[in-house]
Structure formats: structure tokens, C-alpha cells
C-alpha positions in Angstrom: 14.5 -71.4 -1.4 13.3 -75.0 -2.1 10.5 -75.0 -4.7 10.2 -78.8 -4.1 8.5 -78.0 -0.8 5.7 -76.3 -2.8 3.0 -78.2 -4.7 -0.2 -77.2 -6.3 -3.4 -79.3 -6.8 -6.3 -78.9 -9.2 -9.9 -80.1 -8.8 -8.9 -83.3 -10.6 -7.3 -84.1 -7.3 -10.2 -83.2 -5.1 -9.8 -86.0 -2.6 -6.2 -85.0 -1.9 -7.2 -81.4 -2.0 -9.8 -81.8 0.8 -7.5 -84.1 2.8 -4.9 -81.3 2.7 -7.4 -78.6 3.7 -8.8 -80.6 6.6 -5.3 -81.3 7.9 -5.1 -77.6 8.9 -6.7 -76.9 12.3 -8.1 -73.5 11.3 -9.6 -74.3 7.8 -12.9 -72.9 6.8 -15.4 -73.9 4.0 -13.9 -71.4 1.5 -10.8 -73.7 1.1 -12.7 -76.9 0.2 -12.8 -78.2 -3.3 -16.6 -78.4 -3.4 -16.8 -74.7 -2.6 -14.4 -73.4 -5.3 -16.0 -75.8 -7.8 -19.2 -73.8 -7.6 -17.4 -70.6 -8.6 -15.5 -72.3 -11.3 -18.9 -73.2 -12.8 -19.8 -69.5 -12.3 -16.9 -68.5 -14.5 -14.5 -67.2 -11.9 -11.5 -69.1 -13.1 -9.6 -72.3 -12.5 -9.2 -73.2 -8.8 -5.8 -74.1 -7.5 -4.6 -75.2 -4.0 -1.0 -74.4 -3.1 0.5 -76.5 -0.3 3.9 -75.9 1.3 5.7 -78.0 3.8 9.2 -77.8 5.1 11.6 -76.4 7.7 9.1 -76.4 10.5 6.4 -74.7 8.6 3.3 -75.7 6.5 0.9 -73.5 4.7 -1.9 -73.5 2.1 -3.5 -71.0 -0.1 -6.5 -71.4 -2.5 -6.8 -69.1 -5.5 -8.8 -68.7 -8.7 -6.5 -68.6 -11.7 -7.9 -66.2 -14.4 -6.8 -65.7 -18.0 -6.4 -61.9 -18.4 -7.3 -62.2 -22.1 -10.8 -63.2 -21.1 -11.5 -60.0 -19.3 -13.9 -58.0 -21.6 -11.6 -55.0 -21.5 -8.9 -57.1 -23.3 -11.1 -58.7 -26.0 -9.0 -58.9 -29.2 -6.0 -57.3 -27.5 -4.2 -60.2 -25.9 -3.5 -63.8 -27.0 -5.2 -66.4 -24.9 -3.3 -68.5 -22.3 -0.5 -65.9 -22.1 -1.0 -63.8 -18.9 -2.9 -64.8 -15.8 -3.7 -63.4 -12.4 -4.9 -64.9 -9.0 -7.9 -63.8 -6.8 -9.3 -65.3 -3.6 -12.4 -67.3 -4.4 -15.7 -65.4 -3.7 -15.7 -65.0 0.1 -12.5 -65.1 2.1 -9.1 -66.9 2.0 -5.4 -66.1 2.0 -2.5 -68.2 3.2 -3.0 -70.3 6.4 0.2 -71.2 8.1 1.1 -73.6 10.9 4.4 -73.9 12.6 7.2 -71.6 13.8 9.6 -72.0 10.8 10.9 -69.2 8.7 8.2 -68.0 6.3 10.7 -66.5 3.8 11.3 -69.7 1.8 7.6 -70.3 1.5 6.8 -66.9 -0.1 10.0 -67.0 -2.2 9.0 -70.4 -3.6 5.5 -69.2 -4.3 6.6 -66.0 -5.9 9.0 -67.9 -8.2 6.2 -70.3 -9.2 4.0 -67.3 -10.0 6.6 -65.6 -12.1 7.6 -68.8 -13.9 3.9 -69.4 -14.8 3.0 -65.9 -16.0 1.0 -64.9 -13.0 0.9 -61.1 -13.1 -0.7 -60.3 -9.8 -2.7 -61.6 -6.9 -5.7 -60.1 -5.0 -6.5 -61.5 -1.6 -9.5 -61.1 0.7 -8.2 -62.2 4.0 -10.5 -64.2 6.4 -11.7 -61.8 9.1 -12.5 -64.6 11.6 -9.3 -66.5 11.1 -7.2 -63.3 11.3 -4.7 -64.7 8.9 -3.5 -61.2 7.8 -0.8 -61.6 10.4 0.8 -64.4 8.4 1.6 -62.1 5.4 3.7 -59.3 6.8 6.0 -58.2 4.0 4.7 -60.7 1.4 1.7 -58.5 0.3 0.6 -54.9 0.4 -2.1 -55.1 3.1 -5.0 -52.7 3.2 -7.3 -52.4 6.2 -11.0 -52.0 5.4 -14.3 -52.1 7.3 -15.6 -54.3 10.1 -17.5 -57.6 9.8 -19.8 -59.2 12.3 -19.3 -62.6 13.9 -21.9 -64.0 16.2 -20.8 -66.0 19.3 -22.6 -69.3 19.2 -21.1 -70.7 22.5 -24.6 -71.0 24.1 -28.3 -70.0 23.3 -28.0 -67.6 26.2 -25.0 -65.8 24.7 -26.7 -65.6 21.3 -29.8 -63.9 22.8 -27.7 -61.6 25.1 -25.7 -60.3 22.2 -28.7 -59.2 20.3 -29.7 -55.5 20.5 -33.0 -54.9 22.3 -34.6 -53.7 19.0 -33.5 -56.9 17.2 -35.1 -59.0 20.0 -38.3 -57.1 19.5 -38.2 -57.7 15.7 -37.7 -61.4 16.3 -40.6 -61.5 18.7 -42.7 -59.7 16.1 -41.8 -62.2 13.4 -42.9 -65.1 15.6 -46.1 -63.3 16.6 -47.0 -62.9 13.0 -46.7 -66.6 12.4 -43.3 -66.8 10.7 -41.5 -70.2 11.1 -38.0 -71.1 10.1 -37.2 -74.3 8.3 -33.9 -75.6 7.0 -32.7 -78.4 4.7 -30.7 -79.5 1.7 -32.8 -80.9 -1.1 -33.4 -79.7 -4.7 -36.8 -78.0 -4.0 -35.2 -75.9 -1.2 -32.6 -74.5 -3.6 -35.3 -73.8 -6.2 -37.2 -71.8 -3.7 -34.1 -70.0 -2.7 -33.1 -69.2 -6.2 -36.6 -67.7 -7.0 -36.6 -65.3 -4.0 -32.9 -64.5 -4.4 -33.3 -63.5 -8.1 -36.3 -61.4 -7.3 -34.2 -59.6 -4.6 -31.4 -59.0 -7.1 -33.9 -57.7 -9.6 -35.2 -55.1 -7.2 -31.7 -54.2 -6.1 -30.7 -53.8 -9.8 -27.7 -56.0 -9.1 -24.9 -56.7 -11.6 -25.1 -59.7 -13.8 -22.3 -61.4 -11.7 -24.7 -61.8 -8.7 -27.1 -64.0 -10.7 -26.2 -67.7 -10.6 -27.2 -70.4 -13.1 -29.0 -73.6 -12.0 -25.7 -75.5 -12.4 -24.2 -73.4 -9.6 -27.0 -74.3 -7.2 -26.8 -78.0 -8.2 -23.1 -77.9 -7.4 -23.7 -76.3 -4.0 -26.2 -79.1 -3.3 -24.1 -82.0 -4.6 -20.5 -80.9 -4.0 -21.0 -79.5 -0.5 -23.2 -82.3 0.9 -22.1 -81.7 4.5 -21.5 -78.0 4.4 -24.4 -76.1 2.7 -28.1 -75.8 3.4 -31.0 -73.5 2.9 -32.8 -71.8 5.8 -36.1 -70.1 4.9 -38.8 -68.1 6.7 -42.3 -69.2 5.9 -45.8 -67.8 6.6 -48.6 -69.9 7.8 -50.1 -69.8 4.3 -46.9 -71.3 2.8 -45.5 -68.0 1.5 -41.7 -67.8 1.8 -40.7 -64.4 3.2 -36.9 -64.8 3.2 -34.3 -67.5 2.4 -30.6 -67.8 2.9 -27.8 -70.3 2.0 -25.6 -70.9 5.0 -22.3 -72.7 5.0 -20.6 -74.6 7.8 -17.3 -76.3 8.3 -14.9 -76.9 11.1 -17.1 -75.4 13.8 -17.8 -72.2 11.8 -20.9 -71.0 10.0 -21.0 -68.4 7.3 -23.9 -66.4 5.9 -23.4 -66.9 2.2 -26.3 -65.7 0.0 -29.7 -64.3 1.0 -32.9 -62.9 -0.4 -36.3 -61.7 1.0 -39.7 -60.6 -0.1 -39.9 -56.8 0.0 -43.6 -56.6 0.8 -43.0 -58.8 3.9 -39.8 -57.2 5.2 -41.8 -55.3 7.8 -42.4 -58.7 9.5 -38.6 -59.1 10.0 -38.2 -62.6 8.5 -34.5 -62.3 8.1 -34.0 -61.3 11.7 -35.8 -64.5 12.8 -34.0 -66.6 10.2 -30.5 -65.6 11.3 -31.4 -66.0 15.0 -32.8 -69.5 14.4 -29.8 -70.4 12.2 -27.5 -69.3 15.0 -29.4 -71.6 17.4 -29.1 -74.4 14.9 -25.3 -73.8 14.7 -25.0 -73.8 18.5 -26.9 -77.1 18.7 -24.7 -78.6 16.0 -21.3 -77.7 17.4 -20.5 -74.5 15.6 -18.8 -71.8 17.6 -19.3 -68.7 15.3 -21.6 -67.4 12.6 -19.9 -64.9 10.4 -22.4 -62.5 8.9 -19.9 -60.4 6.9 -20.0 -56.6 6.6 -21.6 -53.9 4.6 -21.5 -53.3 0.8 -17.9 -52.7 -0.2 -17.0 -53.2 3.4 -18.7 -49.9 4.3 -20.6 -49.2 7.5 -23.9 -48.8 5.7 -27.5 -50.0 6.5 -26.6 -53.6 5.7 -23.7 -53.4 8.2 -26.0 -51.8 10.8 -28.5 -54.7 10.3 -25.8 -57.3 10.9 -24.3 -55.4 13.9 -27.7 -55.8 15.7 -26.8 -59.5 16.1 -23.6 -59.0 18.1 -22.8 -56.3 20.6 -19.1 -57.1 20.8 -16.3 -55.7 18.7 -16.4 -56.5 15.0 -13.7 -58.4 13.2 -11.6 -56.4 10.8 -11.5 -57.1 7.1 -8.3 -56.7 5.1 -7.3 -57.2 1.5 -3.9 -58.0 0.1 -2.2 -57.0 -3.2 0.8 -58.4 -4.9 2.4 -57.8 -8.3 4.7 -60.6 -9.4 5.5 -59.3 -12.9 5.7 -55.4 -12.6 6.6 -54.8 -16.2 3.8 -56.9 -17.6 1.4 -55.3 -15.0 2.3 -51.8 -16.3 2.0 -52.9 -20.0 -1.5 -54.4 -19.3 -2.5 -51.2 -17.5 -1.2 -49.1 -20.5 -3.4 -51.1 -22.8 -6.5 -49.8 -21.0 -7.3 -46.5 -22.6 -10.5 -46.2 -20.7 -9.3 -46.6 -17.1 -11.3 -44.7 -14.5 -9.2 -42.4 -12.4 -8.3 -43.1 -8.8 -10.7 -46.1 -8.6 -8.4 -48.0 -6.2 -9.3 -51.2 -8.0 -6.7 -53.9 -8.0 -5.4 -55.1 -10.3 -5.7 -51.8 -12.0 -5.8 -53.2 -15.5 -9.1 -54.9 -14.6 -10.8 -51.7 -13.3 
């Protein structure tokens, strides 16, 4: 094990961070410094990029470092800056590896760093499109969950052919009713998105976490200048029926956040929006549009809606779990007198 082959970067080194990310052939937007900065502002923790290079192998991993004492369940129970854990930034991630060298020294160096720096555990949401679960055999406990939908953007003909017949009819209906799709990245577009998104969260009675401050949207606009934009569906009278933030990087698009006007949902604005966004991606060199899966990775109505955009097999979503400090993990869990039974949540002490 050579810990000198492992280095970590913070957002103070954002230029080196992004140069490192873009040096990997399969990177996606979730690894970029501008993306994780938005979620640092949202309170998700301190972003770190780990980069390993040596013995015919290179790898990178992006995490959010969280102080366990700041979890509401531990208020007044733990000193600050004592125990930490890692989680994949909102979206997807996990280690990306290149080369045929032995992976054992990489994970040994990483685990030593985590133990030496009081990292109790790590929770990973592997990237379904990149399929990077295969890199982690033996290093994490891996759990297979539901499917996610990825559109093939190789040609306009393929995009249309992969839509279900019902979805095509919904798209035709949206156009017939005068809906038009626009896209761009300027402050007013993000203001319009925030208004319709918050209204959607209100109607869905969403948790507080899913509401984002103006500073979050300002960061998306300014820190992802080449990777984020708003698409919106607009009626002829100017009413916005649906809006989405889509991300793109390295030939991949990702459906990020979305909202719609309930009273206009029968006009299928989101169907038309995603179809037109896919056509935009195709025309601008993107190969895939990842729509994600259902709530909690279940095959629910949201998953069924997304599946109508691609007839092929879904990608498979996996999560990873790792405990670096087992004794501390058990002690933290024991501090929780109100733990729900059999929740399956990881790390258990945050359930």
C-alpha cells in the first residue's frame, strides 16, 4: 500500500479538480466541482475529490464529507469535528477506474485515509449509465435496487422509435394544444423554474430537503455555465406548464429537477419537454439522456412514465455501503434510542 499515490482535493482547488475529472474518459457532470458546490451550499457537506494514480491504475471518487454531530439526531450528544461520514453527492457517483493494475492498493490506501481521518462510513449511489459497480467488488457491500431509464440519443429516428405509442400520442396532443418548448440559461429562466418547482413540491408535500434556496440556483447558473440549463413548456398565452433543469457533460444528459402545473398536466407538457430535450441533446452531440428511476428506486408511476421514453432494457441502480470504523459505528448506533426497526437505512445511526 502506497498512500502517496492517493491525494484529495477541495473546492479551493477547483481548477485542478476539474482537470482531474475531465482526464477520465467516462466522467459525468456529477463529478465536476461546480456540481458539488451547489449541494455544499444546500448543506450536504464538504465536497472532496479523491484521486489515485500508480501501478498501472488510476481512479477518482467524489464524496460529501458530513460531520455526524450536525445530524439532528445527535444534537448535544457529540462534540463537533470528531466523527464524519461520506455520501455520494445528490445523484450518482462512486469510484471511476482506468487501467488494468491491481485495485487492492487503491482501496487499501483509501480505507487507511478514512480510518486516519475519523470517517466512520460511506454510502455510495453508483452511476447506472457508467456501470461502475463492477469496479468495487469486495471493497463495498453492494446492493442491487431498481431500474433506471436511459434514452438513446444516437439519432432523431431512434429517439422517436423508442417511444411507446401512447407517449407519441401524448406528444402530438401537447403540440396540438399549442405547447412549445424553450430552453436557456439566464436568471429569469431559473426564477421561472423555481416557482413552478416549489409549487410542485408543495402539492407533493415534499420534505424540506427538496426545497432549494436562491443561492443554490444562482450556483447552478454560474458554476455550471456549460453544463446546466432550463427547458420549459409554454402555452401560447405565456403560461408555463412544466419546467426542468437538465445537465449535460461528456456526451451525457441527465434529468435533474422538474416541476409542472397540475391543472395543465392533461396536456402532457413534460412528455413534450423531455422529447424536445432529447432532440436538443442529439443535435448537440449527446449520446444518452438519463431519466432516472422511480421514487426510492421502485417501479412506481414515475418509473412507468419514464419507461415510456425508451423501449429497451433499463439500466440497473446499485448502492454501496462501507464501514471504516466498526466500533465507532456501533457506538453511534447505540446512542440512537429512537431508531426505527428494520428500516434498511445506511448508515443506521442516521436513520
